[in-house]
BAGU-400328 format. One line per 4 residues: number of its first residue (from 1); for each residue x, y, z of N, C-alpha, C, O. Coordinates in steps of 0.02 Angstrom, whole numbers, always signed. Layout:
BEGIN
NUM> X/Y/Z/X/Y/Z/X/Y/Z/X/Y/Z; ...
This chain:
BEGIN
1> -6887/+8284/-8021/-6952/+8305/-8045/-7005/+8257/-8018/-6996/+8197/-8017; -7059/+8286/-7998/-7114/+8245/-7974/-7178/+8269/-8006/-7180/+8322/-8037; -7231/+8230/-7997/-7296/+8250/-8022/-7302/+8244/-8097/-7266/+8207/-8130; -7350/+8283/-8124/-7366/+8279/-8195/-7308/+8301/-8240/-7295/+8270/-8292
5> -7273/+8353/-8221/-7218/+8377/-8264/-7164/+8324/-8269/-7134/+8316/-8322; -7150/+8289/-8215/-7101/+8235/-8217/-7122/+8178/-8262/-7082/+8151/-8299; -7186/+8159/-8258/-7212/+8106/-8301/-7210/+8127/-8374/-7192/+8087/-8417; -7230/+8189/-8388/-7228/+8213/-8457/-7157/+8212/-8485/-7147/+8193/-8542
9> -7109/+8231/-8443/-7040/+8230/-8464/-7018/+8159/-8481/-6986/+8147/-8532; -7034/+8111/-8438/-7015/+8041/-8449/-7048/+8012/-8512/-7015/+7978/-8551; -7111/+8026/-8521/-7147/+8001/-8580/-7116/+8031/-8643/-7105/+7996/-8692; -7101/+8096/-8642/-7069/+8128/-8699/-7000/+8100/-8713/-6982/+8090/-8771
13> -6962/+8086/-8661/-6895/+8057/-8669/-6899/+7987/-8699/-6860/+7971/-8744; -6944/+7947/-8675/-6953/+7879/-8702/-6974/+7882/-8775/-6946/+7846/-8816; -7021/+7925/-8793/-7042/+7932/-8863/-6983/+7953/-8907/-6974/+7927/-8962; -6944/+8001/-8882/-6886/+8025/-8919/-6836/+7969/-8931/-6810/+7962/-8987
17> -6822/+7929/-8880/-6775/+7874/-8888/-6801/+7821/-8936/-6763/+7795/-8976; -6865/+7806/-8933/-6894/+7757/-8978/-6891/+7781/-9050/-6874/+7742/-9095; -6907/+7844/-9062/-6905/+7871/-9129/-6833/+7872/-9156/-6821/+7856/-9214; -6786/+7890/-9113/-6717/+7893/-9134/-6690/+7823/-9149/-6654/+7814/-9198
21> -6706/+7774/-9108/-6680/+7706/-9119/-6713/+7672/-9179/-6680/+7633/-9213; -6776/+7686/-9192/-6809/+7653/-9247/-6797/+7689/-9314/-6812/+7661/-9367; -6770/+7750/-9312/-6758/+7787/-9374/-6706/+7753/-9417/-6709/+7757/-9478; -6657/+7720/-9387/-6603/+7687/-9424/-6618/+7613/-9437/-6583/+7582/-9477
25> -6667/+7586/-9406/-6682/+7515/-9413/-6718/+7502/-9480/-6760/+7541/-9501; -6699/+7447/-9512/-6731/+7428/-9575/-6769/+7363/-9563/-6740/+7314/-9538; -6832/+7362/-9581/-6873/+7301/-9579/-6890/+7283/-9651/-6910/+7326/-9690; -6883/+7219/-9668/-6897/+7198/-9736/-6917/+7125/-9736/-6902/+7088/-9689
29> -6952/+7104/-9789/-6965/+7033/-9799/-6926/+7011/-9860/-6919/+7048/-9909; -6901/+6950/-9857/-6866/+6919/-9913/-6909/+6860/-9935/-6919/+6813/-9896; -6934/+6862/-9996/-6975/+6808/-10022/-6937/+6773/-10078/-6914/+6804/-10126; -6929/+6708/-10071/-6896/+6666/-10121/-6950/+6626/-10157/-6993/+6595/-10125
33> -6948/+6625/-10223/-6998/+6588/-10262/-6964/+6548/-10316/-6909/+6565/-10340; -6996/+6494/-10335/-6976/+6455/-10393/-7033/+6410/-10414/-7079/+6397/-10375; -7030/+6386/-10476/-7082/+6341/-10501/-7055/+6270/-10497/-7001/+6255/-10522; -7094/+6226/-10467/-7074/+6156/-10460/-7082/+6120/-10527/-7112/+6147/-10574
37> -7056/+6060/-10531/-7059/+6021/-10593/-7131/+6008/-10616/-7144/+6002/-10676; -7177/+6003/-10568/-7247/+5990/-10586/-7287/+6054/-10601/-7347/+6051/-10612; -7252/+6112/-10601/-7285/+6176/-10618/-7310/+6214/-10558/-7333/+6271/-10565; -7307/+6185/-10498/-7330/+6219/-10438/-7280/+6273/-10417/-7219/+6263/-10423
41> -7305/+6330/-10393/-7261/+6382/-10369/-7243/+6368/-10296/-7286/+6356/-10254; -7178/+6371/-10282/-7153/+6361/-10214/-7128/+6428/-10189/-7099/+6467/-10228; -7138/+6442/-10125/-7110/+6504/-10097/-7088/+6493/-10026/-7112/+6449/-9990; -7041/+6535/-10006/-7016/+6537/-9937/-7010/+6610/-9919/-6991/+6652/-9960
45> -7027/+6626/-9856/-7027/+6696/-9836/-6990/+6704/-9769/-6998/+6665/-9723; -6950/+6757/-9766/-6911/+6774/-9706/-6923/+6848/-9689/-6934/+6889/-9734; -6921/+6864/-9626/-6925/+6933/-9602/-6855/+6953/-9580/-6824/+6917/-9540; -6831/+7010/-9604/-6764/+7033/-9587/-6768/+7099/-9550/-6805/+7144/-9569
49> -6729/+7105/-9496/-6724/+7166/-9458/-6650/+7184/-9454/-6610/+7144/-9430; -6632/+7243/-9476/-6562/+7265/-9475/-6556/+7332/-9440/-6600/+7374/-9445; -6500/+7340/-9404/-6488/+7401/-9366/-6413/+7408/-9356/-6375/+7362/-9372; -6392/+7464/-9328/-6322/+7472/-9310/-6307/+7426/-9252/-6350/+7414/-9209
53> -6246/+7400/-9250/-6225/+7357/-9195/-6200/+7399/-9137/-6196/+7460/-9141; -6185/+7365/-9081/-6160/+7400/-9022/-6091/+7429/-9034/-6072/+7478/-9001; -6053/+7400/-9080/-5985/+7423/-9095/-5988/+7471/-9154/-6022/+7458/-9203; -5954/+7527/-9149/-5954/+7578/-9202/-5928/+7548/-9267/-5878/+7512/-9267
57> -5962/+7564/-9322/-5940/+7540/-9388/-5965/+7471/-9405/-5940/+7440/-9453; -6013/+7445/-9368/-6040/+7379/-9382/-6116/+7382/-9385/-6148/+7424/-9353; -6145/+7335/-9422/-6217/+7328/-9425/-6236/+7257/-9405/-6195/+7211/-9411; -6296/+7249/-9381/-6318/+7182/-9362/-6387/+7168/-9393/-6426/+7214/-9404
61> -6400/+7106/-9406/-6464/+7086/-9436/-6490/+7024/-9401/-6452/+6980/-9381; -6556/+7020/-9395/-6590/+6961/-9369/-6632/+6931/-9424/-6662/+6966/-9464; -6632/+6864/-9427/-6670/+6827/-9477/-6726/+6789/-9442/-6712/+6749/-9397; -6788/+6802/-9463/-6846/+6770/-9432/-6884/+6732/-9487/-6907/+6763/-9535
65> -6891/+6667/-9480/-6927/+6629/-9532/-7002/+6643/-9527/-7031/+6643/-9473; -7035/+6654/-9585/-7107/+6664/-9587/-7143/+6605/-9618/-7204/+6600/-9615; -7105/+6559/-9649/-7133/+6499/-9678/-7109/+6439/-9637/-7053/+6438/-9612; -7152/+6389/-9631/-7135/+6329/-9592/-7084/+6287/-9631/-7092/+6275/-9691
69> -7032/+6264/-9595/-6985/+6217/-9624/-6933/+6247/-9671/-6900/+6210/-9707; -6925/+6314/-9671/-6876/+6344/-9716/-6806/+6332/-9689/-6796/+6327/-9629; -6757/+6327/-9734/-6688/+6321/-9711/-6667/+6383/-9673/-6684/+6439/-9692; -6629/+6374/-9619/-6605/+6430/-9579/-6529/+6422/-9570/-6504/+6366/-9566
73> -6494/+6479/-9566/-6423/+6476/-9551/-6412/+6454/-9479/-6458/+6454/-9439; -6350/+6435/-9463/-6334/+6412/-9395/-6350/+6466/-9343/-6376/+6451/-9289; -6335/+6528/-9360/-6349/+6584/-9315/-6404/+6627/-9345/-6403/+6642/-9404; -6453/+6646/-9303/-6509/+6687/-9327/-6492/+6761/-9328/-6530/+6801/-9355
77> -6435/+6780/-9300/-6412/+6849/-9301/-6341/+6851/-9328/-6302/+6805/-9317; -6325/+6905/-9364/-6257/+6913/-9389/-6237/+6986/-9383/-6279/+7031/-9385; -6172/+6996/-9376/-6143/+7063/-9371/-6090/+7070/-9425/-6049/+7026/-9435; -6092/+7127/-9461/-6045/+7139/-9516/-6017/+7210/-9510/-6044/+7252/-9474
81> -5962/+7222/-9546/-5935/+7289/-9550/-5981/+7331/-9593/-6009/+7307/-9642; -5989/+7394/-9576/-6033/+7439/-9613/-6090/+7462/-9568/-6079/+7478/-9510; -6149/+7463/-9596/-6208/+7485/-9558/-6266/+7438/-9569/-6256/+7379/-9585; -6326/+7464/-9560/-6385/+7422/-9565/-6397/+7398/-9637/-6422/+7343/-9647
85> -6380/+7438/-9686/-6388/+7417/-9756/-6345/+7357/-9773/-6368/+7309/-9803; -6282/+7359/-9751/-6236/+7303/-9763/-6259/+7241/-9726/-6254/+7185/-9751; -6285/+7250/-9665/-6309/+7193/-9626/-6370/+7161/-9660/-6375/+7099/-9663; -6416/+7202/-9686/-6475/+7175/-9720/-6455/+7136/-9782/-6480/+7081/-9794
89> -6409/+7163/-9822/-6388/+7129/-9883/-6350/+7065/-9866/-6357/+7015/-9902; -6310/+7066/-9813/-6273/+7005/-9793/-6322/+6951/-9771/-6311/+6892/-9786; -6375/+6970/-9736/-6425/+6920/-9714/-6461/+6891/-9775/-6473/+6831/-9777; -6479/+6933/-9823/-6513/+6909/-9883/-6468/+6863/-9923/-6490/+6810/-9946
93> -6404/+6881/-9930/-6356/+6838/-9965/-6346/+6772/-9930/-6341/+6719/-9962; -6343/+6774/-9863/-6335/+6713/-9824/-6395/+6665/-9835/-6385/+6605/-9844; -6455/+6693/-9833/-6515/+6652/-9843/-6517/+6623/-9914/-6530/+6563/-9923; -6502/+6665/-9964/-6503/+6641/-10034/-6451/+6587/-10045/-6461/+6544/-10088
97> -6396/+6589/-10008/-6342/+6540/-10017/-6351/+6475/-9980/-6310/+6430/-9988; -6404/+6468/-9941/-6415/+6405/-9905/-6430/+6349/-9955/-6466/+6361/-10004; -6405/+6289/-9944/-6415/+6234/-9991/-6489/+6221/-10008/-6504/+6205/-10066; -6533/+6226/-9961/-6604/+6214/-9974/-6639/+6268/-10014/-6696/+6259/-10036
101> -6605/+6325/-10025/-6635/+6380/-10062/-6607/+6387/-10132/-6620/+6437/-10166; -6569/+6338/-10155/-6541/+6341/-10223/-6598/+6340/-10274/-6646/+6302/-10266; -6592/+6380/-10326/-6642/+6382/-10379/-6700/+6430/-10367/-6742/+6438/-10411; -6702/+6461/-10309/-6756/+6509/-10294/-6734/+6579/-10315/-6675/+6596/-10308
105> -6780/+6619/-10342/-6765/+6689/-10355/-6789/+6729/-10295/-6838/+6711/-10262; -6755/+6785/-10280/-6768/+6823/-10219/-6796/+6892/-10235/-6779/+6923/-10286; -6840/+6915/-10190/-6868/+6982/-10194/-6871/+7010/-10123/-6898/+6978/-10078; -6844/+7070/-10115/-6845/+7103/-10049/-6899/+7156/-10049/-6903/+7197/-10095
109> -6941/+7156/-9998/-6994/+7206/-9990/-6977/+7248/-9929/-6976/+7223/-9873; -6963/+7313/-9941/-6945/+7357/-9886/-7005/+7387/-9851/-6998/+7427/-9805; -7065/+7369/-9872/-7126/+7392/-9841/-7167/+7331/-9822/-7221/+7319/-9850; -7141/+7290/-9774/-7177/+7228/-9758/-7244/+7241/-9724/-7252/+7289/-9686
113> -7292/+7199/-9740/-7358/+7207/-9710/-7371/+7151/-9661/-7424/+7149/-9631
């Protein structure tokens, strides 16, 4: 295909692929909060992206720190059995379980701004 019809086809194909790939992807923020001994509120924020992995029956998640100096796991990406939901929950559990995040309560926002 050449000319305008070829370009229209390619643009349509790219849009279709982008919509299909992003339909299963989950974007969320994980905010950890707690009150310090002096009464000040402390918070830490992470951005989580979860999707299906390259291998069938697995999900993968990426952890992106949004606050300076927050504890991070050794690997910023993880792959688990299941799908994107399981990957997102595994990433949230991993972050909550880090030694520096003990005592913080967690809230997940599935509509991050």
